[in-house]
C-alpha positions as CSV (number, residue, x, y, z in Angstrom):
1,X,-72.2,-123.5,31.6
2,X,-75.5,-121.7,32.3
3,X,-75.8,-118.0,32.5
4,X,-76.9,-116.3,35.7
5,X,-80.6,-116.3,36.4
6,X,-82.7,-113.4,35.1
7,X,-86.0,-112.8,36.9
8,X,-88.2,-111.6,34.0
9,X,-91.3,-111.7,36.1
10,X,-90.2,-108.5,37.8
11,X,-90.6,-105.3,35.9
12,X,-87.3,-104.4,34.2
13,X,-86.1,-100.9,33.5
14,X,-84.0,-99.8,30.6
15,X,-80.3,-99.3,31.1
16,X,-79.5,-95.9,32.6
17,X,-77.8,-94.9,29.3
18,X,-81.3,-95.0,27.8
19,X,-82.0,-91.6,29.4
20,X,-78.9,-90.1,27.8
21,X,-79.8,-91.6,24.4
22,X,-83.4,-90.2,24.7
23,X,-82.0,-86.8,25.7
24,X,-79.6,-86.9,22.7
25,X,-82.5,-87.8,20.3
26,X,-84.6,-85.0,21.9
27,X,-81.8,-82.5,21.3
28,X,-81.5,-83.5,17.7
29,X,-85.2,-83.2,17.2
30,X,-85.2,-79.8,18.8
31,X,-82.4,-78.6,16.5
32,X,-84.4,-79.8,13.5
33,X,-87.5,-78.1,14.7
34,X,-86.1,-74.9,16.1
35,X,-83.2,-74.1,13.8
36,X,-85.1,-71.3,12.0
37,X,-85.9,-69.7,15.4
38,X,-82.3,-70.2,16.5
39,X,-81.1,-68.5,13.3
40,X,-83.4,-65.6,14.0
41,X,-82.1,-65.3,17.5
42,X,-78.4,-65.3,16.3
43,X,-79.1,-62.7,13.6
44,X,-81.1,-60.4,15.9
45,X,-78.3,-60.6,18.6
46,X,-75.8,-59.4,16.0
47,X,-78.1,-56.5,15.1
48,X,-78.7,-55.6,18.7
49,X,-82.5,-56.3,18.6
50,X,-84.3,-57.7,21.6
51,X,-85.6,-61.2,21.3
52,X,-86.9,-62.0,24.8
53,X,-90.1,-63.5,23.5
54,X,-88.4,-65.9,21.1
55,X,-85.8,-66.9,23.7
56,X,-88.6,-67.8,26.2
57,X,-90.4,-69.8,23.5
58,X,-87.2,-71.7,22.6
59,X,-86.4,-72.3,26.3
60,X,-89.9,-73.4,27.1
61,X,-90.1,-75.9,24.3
62,X,-86.6,-77.3,25.2
63,X,-87.5,-77.7,28.9
64,X,-90.8,-79.4,28.1
65,X,-89.1,-81.8,25.6
66,X,-86.4,-82.7,28.1
67,X,-88.9,-83.3,30.9
68,X,-90.9,-85.5,28.6
69,X,-87.8,-87.7,27.8
70,X,-87.1,-88.0,31.6
71,X,-90.7,-89.0,32.5
72,X,-90.9,-91.5,29.6
73,X,-87.6,-93.1,30.8
74,X,-88.8,-93.5,34.4
75,X,-92.3,-94.7,33.3
76,X,-91.0,-97.4,30.9
77,X,-91.0,-101.0,32.2
78,X,-91.0,-104.4,30.6
79,X,-91.3,-107.9,32.0
80,X,-92.5,-111.4,31.0
81,X,-95.5,-113.0,32.7
82,X,-97.6,-116.0,31.7
83,X,-95.6,-116.4,28.5
84,X,-96.3,-112.8,27.4
85,X,-93.9,-109.9,27.0
86,X,-95.5,-106.9,28.7
87,X,-94.2,-103.4,28.0
88,X,-95.6,-100.5,30.0
89,X,-94.9,-96.9,29.0
90,X,-96.5,-93.5,28.8
91,X,-96.1,-89.8,29.7
92,X,-99.3,-89.0,31.7
93,X,-101.5,-91.8,30.3
94,X,-100.3,-95.3,31.0
95,X,-100.0,-97.5,27.9
96,X,-99.5,-101.3,28.1
97,X,-98.5,-103.5,25.1
98,X,-98.9,-107.2,25.6
99,X,-97.2,-109.6,23.1
100,X,-97.7,-113.4,23.4
101,X,-94.2,-114.9,23.0
102,X,-95.5,-117.5,20.5
103,X,-96.7,-114.5,18.3
104,X,-93.4,-112.8,18.2
105,X,-91.9,-113.5,14.8
106,X,-88.5,-112.0,15.3
107,X,-86.3,-109.9,17.7
108,X,-84.0,-107.4,16.1
109,X,-81.1,-105.6,17.8
110,X,-79.6,-102.4,16.5
111,X,-76.6,-100.4,17.7
112,X,-76.0,-96.8,16.5
113,X,-72.7,-95.2,17.4
114,X,-74.4,-93.8,20.5
115,X,-75.6,-97.2,21.6
116,X,-72.1,-98.7,21.0
117,X,-70.6,-96.0,23.1
118,X,-72.6,-97.3,26.1
119,X,-72.5,-101.0,25.0
120,X,-76.3,-101.2,24.8
121,X,-78.7,-102.2,22.0
122,X,-82.1,-101.1,20.8
123,X,-84.5,-104.0,20.6
124,X,-87.6,-104.2,18.3
125,X,-90.1,-107.0,18.0
126,X,-92.0,-108.3,15.0
127,X,-95.4,-109.5,16.0
128,X,-98.1,-111.1,13.9
129,X,-100.9,-108.7,13.4
130,X,-99.0,-105.5,14.2
131,X,-99.1,-102.9,11.5
132,X,-96.0,-100.9,12.5
133,X,-92.6,-101.6,14.1
134,X,-93.7,-99.6,17.2
135,X,-92.9,-102.2,19.9
136,X,-89.3,-101.4,20.9
137,X,-87.0,-101.0,23.9
138,X,-84.5,-98.2,23.4
139,X,-81.5,-99.4,25.4
140,X,-80.8,-102.7,27.0
141,X,-77.4,-103.9,28.3
142,X,-75.5,-106.6,26.5
143,X,-76.4,-109.5,28.8
144,X,-80.1,-108.8,29.0
145,X,-80.2,-108.3,25.3
146,X,-78.8,-111.8,24.7
147,X,-80.9,-113.3,27.4
148,X,-84.2,-111.8,26.2
149,X,-83.6,-112.9,22.6
150,X,-82.7,-116.5,23.6
151,X,-85.7,-116.6,25.9
152,X,-88.2,-115.4,23.4
153,X,-86.9,-117.2,20.3
154,X,-85.7,-120.5,21.7
155,X,-87.2,-121.2,25.2
156,X,-90.9,-120.6,24.9
157,X,-92.0,-123.9,26.5
158,X,-89.4,-123.6,29.3
159,X,-90.6,-120.0,30.0
160,X,-94.2,-121.2,30.5
161,X,-93.0,-123.8,33.1
162,X,-90.7,-121.4,34.9
163,X,-93.3,-118.7,35.1
164,X,-95.8,-121.1,36.7
165,X,-93.3,-122.1,39.3
166,X,-90.6,-119.6,40.3
167,X,-90.9,-116.7,37.8
168,X,-87.2,-116.9,36.8
169,X,-85.4,-118.6,34.0
170,X,-81.9,-119.8,33.4
171,X,-81.0,-119.0,29.8
172,X,-79.3,-121.7,27.9
173,X,-77.1,-120.3,25.1
174,X,-78.2,-121.7,21.8
175,X,-75.5,-123.1,19.6
176,X,-75.2,-121.4,16.3
177,X,-73.2,-122.3,13.2
178,X,-71.5,-119.5,11.4
179,X,-72.1,-119.9,7.7
180,X,-70.6,-116.8,6.0
181,X,-68.3,-114.0,7.0
182,X,-66.9,-111.3,4.7
183,X,-63.2,-110.5,4.3
184,X,-61.8,-107.2,3.2
185,X,-61.4,-108.3,-0.4
186,X,-65.1,-109.5,-0.5
187,X,-66.2,-106.0,0.6
188,X,-64.1,-104.5,-2.2
189,X,-65.6,-106.9,-4.8
190,X,-69.1,-105.9,-3.6
191,X,-68.2,-102.2,-3.8
192,X,-66.5,-102.2,-7.2
193,X,-69.2,-104.4,-8.7
194,X,-72.1,-102.3,-7.4
195,X,-74.5,-100.3,-9.6
196,X,-72.5,-97.2,-10.1
197,X,-75.2,-95.6,-12.3
198,X,-77.4,-95.6,-9.2
199,X,-74.6,-94.0,-7.2
200,X,-74.1,-91.4,-9.9
201,X,-77.8,-90.3,-9.9
202,X,-77.8,-90.1,-6.1
203,X,-74.7,-87.8,-6.2
204,X,-76.2,-85.8,-9.0
205,X,-79.4,-85.2,-7.0
206,X,-77.4,-84.2,-4.0
207,X,-75.2,-81.7,-5.9
208,X,-78.3,-80.2,-7.7
209,X,-80.1,-79.9,-4.4
210,X,-77.0,-78.2,-2.7
211,X,-76.5,-75.8,-5.6
212,X,-80.2,-75.0,-5.6
213,X,-80.3,-74.3,-1.9
214,X,-77.1,-72.1,-2.2
215,X,-78.9,-70.0,-4.8
216,X,-76.7,-70.9,-7.8
217,X,-78.6,-69.9,-10.9
218,X,-78.4,-71.5,-14.3
219,X,-76.6,-68.5,-15.8
220,X,-73.9,-68.8,-13.1
221,X,-73.5,-72.5,-13.8
222,X,-73.3,-71.9,-17.5
223,X,-70.7,-69.2,-17.0
224,X,-68.6,-71.5,-14.9
225,X,-68.8,-74.2,-17.5
226,X,-67.8,-71.7,-20.2
227,X,-64.7,-70.6,-18.2
228,X,-63.6,-74.2,-17.7
229,X,-64.1,-74.8,-21.4
230,X,-61.9,-71.8,-22.4
231,X,-59.1,-72.6,-20.0
232,X,-58.9,-76.4,-20.3
233,X,-60.5,-77.1,-23.7
234,X,-63.6,-79.1,-24.6
235,X,-61.9,-82.5,-24.9
236,X,-59.8,-82.2,-21.8
237,X,-62.7,-81.0,-19.8
238,X,-65.0,-83.8,-21.0
239,X,-62.4,-86.4,-20.2
240,X,-61.7,-84.9,-16.8
241,X,-65.4,-84.8,-15.9
242,X,-66.0,-88.3,-17.1
243,X,-63.1,-89.7,-15.0
244,X,-64.1,-87.6,-12.0
245,X,-67.7,-88.8,-12.2
246,X,-66.6,-92.4,-12.5
247,X,-64.2,-92.2,-9.5
248,X,-66.7,-90.4,-7.3
249,X,-69.4,-92.9,-8.2
250,X,-67.2,-95.9,-7.4
251,X,-66.0,-94.3,-4.2
252,X,-69.6,-93.7,-3.2
253,X,-70.5,-97.3,-3.9
254,X,-67.6,-98.7,-1.9
255,X,-68.3,-96.5,1.1
256,X,-72.0,-97.5,1.0
257,X,-71.0,-101.2,0.9
258,X,-68.5,-100.7,3.8
259,X,-71.2,-99.0,5.9
260,X,-73.7,-101.7,5.2
261,X,-71.7,-105.0,5.2
262,X,-68.7,-104.3,7.5
263,X,-68.2,-107.1,10.0
264,X,-71.0,-109.1,8.2
265,X,-71.8,-112.6,9.4
266,X,-74.7,-115.0,9.1
267,X,-75.2,-117.9,11.4
268,X,-77.8,-120.7,11.6
269,X,-79.5,-122.2,14.7
270,X,-82.3,-124.7,15.0
271,X,-84.9,-121.9,14.6
272,X,-83.6,-119.6,12.0
273,X,-80.8,-117.3,10.6
274,X,-79.1,-114.6,12.6
275,X,-77.5,-111.8,10.5
276,X,-75.1,-109.2,11.9
277,X,-73.6,-106.3,9.9
278,X,-72.8,-102.6,10.0
279,X,-70.0,-100.1,10.6
280,X,-71.5,-97.1,12.2
281,X,-75.0,-98.6,12.9
282,X,-74.5,-102.2,13.8
283,X,-77.7,-104.2,13.1
284,X,-78.6,-107.8,14.1
285,X,-81.7,-109.4,12.6
286,X,-83.2,-112.8,13.1
287,X,-85.2,-114.6,10.3
288,X,-87.1,-117.7,11.5
289,X,-87.2,-120.6,9.1
290,X,-91.0,-120.9,9.4
291,X,-91.4,-117.3,8.2
292,X,-89.5,-117.7,5.0
293,X,-91.9,-117.8,2.0
294,X,-89.4,-118.0,-0.8
295,X,-85.7,-117.3,-1.4
296,X,-84.2,-115.4,-4.3
297,X,-80.6,-114.6,-5.3
298,X,-79.5,-112.1,-8.0
299,X,-76.4,-110.5,-9.5
300,X,-75.7,-107.8,-12.1
301,X,-73.6,-108.7,-15.1
302,X,-70.2,-108.0,-13.4
303,X,-71.1,-109.9,-10.2
304,X,-72.5,-112.8,-12.2
305,X,-69.2,-113.1,-14.0
306,X,-67.2,-113.2,-10.8
307,X,-69.7,-115.5,-9.0
308,X,-71.0,-113.0,-6.5
309,X,-74.7,-112.9,-5.6
310,X,-77.0,-111.2,-3.2
311,X,-79.4,-113.7,-1.6
312,X,-82.7,-112.5,0.0
313,X,-85.1,-114.2,2.3
314,X,-88.7,-113.2,1.5
315,X,-90.6,-113.4,4.8
316,X,-94.2,-113.3,5.7
317,X,-95.8,-110.3,7.3
318,X,-97.2,-106.9,6.5
319,X,-95.3,-104.3,4.5
320,X,-93.5,-102.9,7.5
321,X,-92.4,-106.2,8.8
322,X,-91.2,-107.4,5.4
323,X,-89.2,-104.2,5.1
324,X,-87.7,-104.7,8.5
325,X,-86.8,-108.3,7.8
326,X,-85.5,-107.6,4.3
327,X,-82.0,-109.0,4.4
328,X,-79.6,-109.3,1.4
329,X,-76.9,-111.8,2.1
330,X,-73.7,-111.5,0.0
331,X,-72.8,-114.9,-1.4
332,X,-69.2,-115.1,-2.5
333,X,-69.2,-118.8,-3.6
334,X,-71.9,-120.8,-5.4
335,X,-71.9,-123.6,-2.8
336,X,-73.1,-121.1,-0.2
337,X,-76.4,-120.8,-2.0
338,X,-77.1,-124.5,-1.5
339,X,-76.0,-124.2,2.1
340,X,-78.4,-121.3,2.8
341,X,-81.3,-123.0,1.0
342,X,-80.9,-126.3,2.9
343,X,-83.5,-125.6,5.7
344,X,-86.0,-124.4,3.2
345,X,-85.6,-126.6,0.1
346,X,-82.6,-127.8,-1.9
347,X,-82.0,-126.7,-5.4
348,X,-84.0,-128.6,-8.0
349,X,-82.1,-131.0,-10.3
350,X,-82.7,-128.7,-13.3
351,X,-80.5,-130.9,-15.6
352,X,-83.1,-133.7,-15.3
353,X,-86.2,-131.5,-15.6
354,X,-87.9,-130.1,-18.6
355,X,-87.9,-126.3,-18.5
356,X,-91.0,-124.1,-19.3
357,X,-90.0,-121.1,-21.4
358,X,-91.7,-117.8,-22.3
359,X,-93.3,-117.6,-25.7
360,X,-91.5,-115.5,-28.4
361,X,-94.6,-113.3,-28.6
362,X,-93.4,-111.7,-25.4
363,X,-90.6,-109.9,-27.3
364,X,-92.8,-108.4,-30.0
365,X,-95.5,-107.2,-27.5
366,X,-92.9,-105.5,-25.3
367,X,-91.4,-103.8,-28.4
368,X,-94.8,-102.6,-29.5
369,X,-96.1,-101.4,-26.1
370,X,-92.9,-100.0,-24.5
371,X,-90.9,-99.1,-27.7
372,X,-93.0,-98.3,-30.7
373,X,-96.0,-96.6,-29.1
374,X,-94.0,-94.2,-26.8
375,X,-91.7,-93.3,-29.8
376,X,-94.7,-92.4,-32.0
377,X,-96.1,-90.3,-29.2
378,X,-92.9,-88.5,-28.2
379,X,-91.3,-87.7,-31.6
380,X,-93.9,-85.1,-32.8
381,X,-93.5,-83.2,-29.5
382,X,-89.7,-83.4,-29.5
383,X,-89.3,-82.5,-33.2
384,X,-90.4,-78.9,-32.5
385,X,-87.4,-78.4,-30.2
386,X,-84.7,-80.8,-31.5
387,X,-85.7,-81.3,-35.2
388,X,-84.1,-84.4,-36.6
389,X,-82.3,-85.2,-33.4
390,X,-85.7,-86.2,-32.0
391,X,-85.4,-89.4,-34.0
392,X,-82.8,-90.7,-31.6
393,X,-85.9,-91.7,-29.6
394,X,-86.1,-94.6,-31.9
395,X,-83.1,-96.1,-30.1
396,X,-85.7,-96.8,-27.4
397,X,-87.2,-99.5,-29.6
398,X,-83.8,-101.1,-30.0
399,X,-83.2,-101.1,-26.2
400,X,-86.6,-102.5,-25.4
401,X,-86.2,-105.1,-28.0
402,X,-82.8,-106.2,-26.8
403,X,-84.0,-106.3,-23.2
404,X,-87.1,-108.4,-24.0
405,X,-85.0,-110.7,-26.2
406,X,-82.5,-111.4,-23.4
407,X,-85.3,-111.9,-20.8
408,X,-87.2,-114.3,-23.0
409,X,-84.0,-116.2,-23.8
410,X,-82.9,-116.5,-20.2
411,X,-86.2,-117.3,-18.6
412,X,-86.6,-120.9,-17.3
413,X,-89.2,-122.4,-15.0
414,X,-88.6,-125.9,-13.5
415,X,-91.1,-127.8,-11.5
416,X,-91.0,-130.8,-9.3
417,X,-93.4,-132.3,-6.7
418,X,-92.5,-130.0,-3.8
419,X,-91.2,-126.7,-5.3
420,X,-90.6,-124.7,-8.4
421,X,-87.5,-122.8,-9.4
422,X,-87.2,-119.8,-11.8
423,X,-84.2,-118.4,-13.5
424,X,-84.5,-115.0,-15.3
425,X,-82.8,-111.7,-15.9
426,X,-81.9,-109.2,-18.6
427,X,-78.2,-108.1,-18.2
428,X,-77.6,-110.1,-15.0
429,X,-79.1,-113.1,-13.3
430,X,-82.1,-113.5,-11.0
431,X,-83.2,-116.9,-9.6
432,X,-85.7,-118.0,-6.9
433,X,-87.1,-121.1,-5.4
434,X,-90.7,-121.4,-4.0
435,X,-92.4,-124.3,-2.3
436,X,-95.9,-125.1,-3.5
437,X,-97.2,-125.1,0.1
438,X,-96.3,-121.4,0.5
439,X,-98.6,-120.2,-2.3
440,X,-101.7,-118.6,-1.0
441,X,-103.5,-118.1,-4.3
442,X,-102.7,-118.3,-8.0
443,X,-104.3,-116.2,-10.8
444,X,-104.3,-116.5,-14.5
445,X,-104.4,-113.2,-16.5
446,X,-105.0,-112.8,-20.2
447,X,-104.9,-109.8,-22.4
448,X,-106.9,-109.7,-25.7
449,X,-103.8,-110.6,-27.6
450,X,-103.0,-113.5,-25.2
451,X,-106.6,-114.9,-25.5
452,X,-106.2,-115.0,-29.3
453,X,-102.9,-116.8,-29.1
454,X,-103.7,-119.2,-26.2
455,X,-101.2,-117.5,-23.9
456,X,-101.4,-116.4,-20.3
457,X,-99.6,-114.7,-17.4
458,X,-99.5,-116.4,-14.0
459,X,-99.4,-114.5,-10.7
460,X,-98.3,-116.6,-7.7
461,X,-99.4,-114.8,-4.6
462,X,-97.4,-115.6,-1.4
463,X,-97.3,-114.0,2.0
464,X,-93.8,-112.7,1.1
465,X,-94.7,-111.2,-2.3
466,X,-96.0,-111.9,-5.8
467,X,-94.1,-113.9,-8.4
468,X,-95.1,-113.3,-12.1
469,X,-94.6,-115.8,-14.9
470,X,-95.5,-114.0,-18.2
471,X,-96.5,-115.3,-21.6
472,X,-96.5,-119.0,-21.2
473,X,-98.9,-121.4,-23.0
474,X,-102.4,-121.4,-21.6
475,X,-102.6,-125.2,-21.1
476,X,-99.3,-125.1,-19.1
477,X,-100.6,-122.2,-17.0
478,X,-103.8,-124.1,-16.1
479,X,-101.8,-127.2,-15.3
480,X,-99.6,-125.2,-12.9
481,X,-102.6,-123.6,-11.3
482,X,-104.4,-126.9,-10.8
483,X,-101.4,-128.5,-9.3
484,X,-100.7,-125.5,-7.0
485,X,-104.3,-125.6,-5.8
486,X,-104.0,-129.4,-5.2
487,X,-100.8,-128.9,-3.1
488,X,-102.5,-126.0,-1.1
489,X,-105.5,-128.1,-0.3
490,X,-103.5,-131.2,0.7
491,X,-101.0,-129.2,2.9
492,X,-101.5,-128.7,6.6
493,X,-98.5,-126.3,6.7
494,X,-99.2,-122.7,7.9
495,X,-98.2,-119.8,5.7
496,X,-96.9,-117.9,8.7
């Protein structure tokens, strides 16, 4: 059954709750801006000093900010005319933004807890050629949000006909197939298999910043550590701290995953993928098939062992748009990877293809450049302070050597007529698939060492990022470059 008619040719106003949301944001901004002045007012009130001047300043800034929010709300309009989205806004100077519907790459919906309170969404639009995500509508009700997204993303031709005749459109709900949802145990697996080292450093930075702002000196910290040592003993204290750090890091990772992937779902329509997720801030993003340049999926060591990956669509656009459309899809079963790749390109039959590998020279060059040279430079400086303990820096050589060895051993490049597939990684796994027609340019780079040994590094430049293939044989690099240029010249497919 069709939804009610929406007359987009008439200027639409945001939902009334947009005014409340704008005022709420204004109050938060004022608190961030004026908190030093408010602190002065509170302290002076306690001391009995007069602060009329500061009170008037604070009151004046607050009143002007509130008036600005009210005027911006009443001046904001949006409508669709002649197959274009027209947004009019401004305080005293009228500003009109016009976006052709066929240039809009994606429509994203976001709901913070404030938006969810009023059952509205904030809409933002990715448009080819725009440098920033500045085209947005702060608050639109649920029905108009769905209708506007369907109209822009799926009914462009129908919109043009309707505008020419009656100026109103009946929105047909586009059928979508839900591909992946996450259960509670999936969220726990994601949380417990996260990078807890990253969580630890984030917590450490937060604690250090808090102690520093509180004025805790190094001597006070050292005194506290000494007291703990005397009362609990060195071994007990070390064990307690290790367990506490581990539990806090795991807890932080689990909470982060819950906030990001709660109520996660990804569905597929005829035009692209729709991804929904979030606990406090619920986000909905749309990734058109035609914007996907290549697809990658990766996992750390633990996730690889339990068959858990994060799949990412690398979309075309400037840096701001790529960041906005950066979506990492949790994949809990291997068959889901093939399902998500289907509209782009299926996995290559790697068992029937000969793999291109990285030359062993890669290992020795990494050890020399990232291991031996830094150690030679650092040891003389560290020896003056740590004496023989400075030689522990030599462990860096072992770490770099092991990392390079694992990367060289795991790296595989498979090629067929339509796409290439890469598998790499050090401690975990990282794979990607790229169609030849999505390569914009391909460069061959050679260092002095590589020129002497007929080796090269390939840089595949796409609209979604750069893919590097290091230390392969020069003749294979040139063959890949020539074939890529041939496929680019023969293809009529657009990069964006």
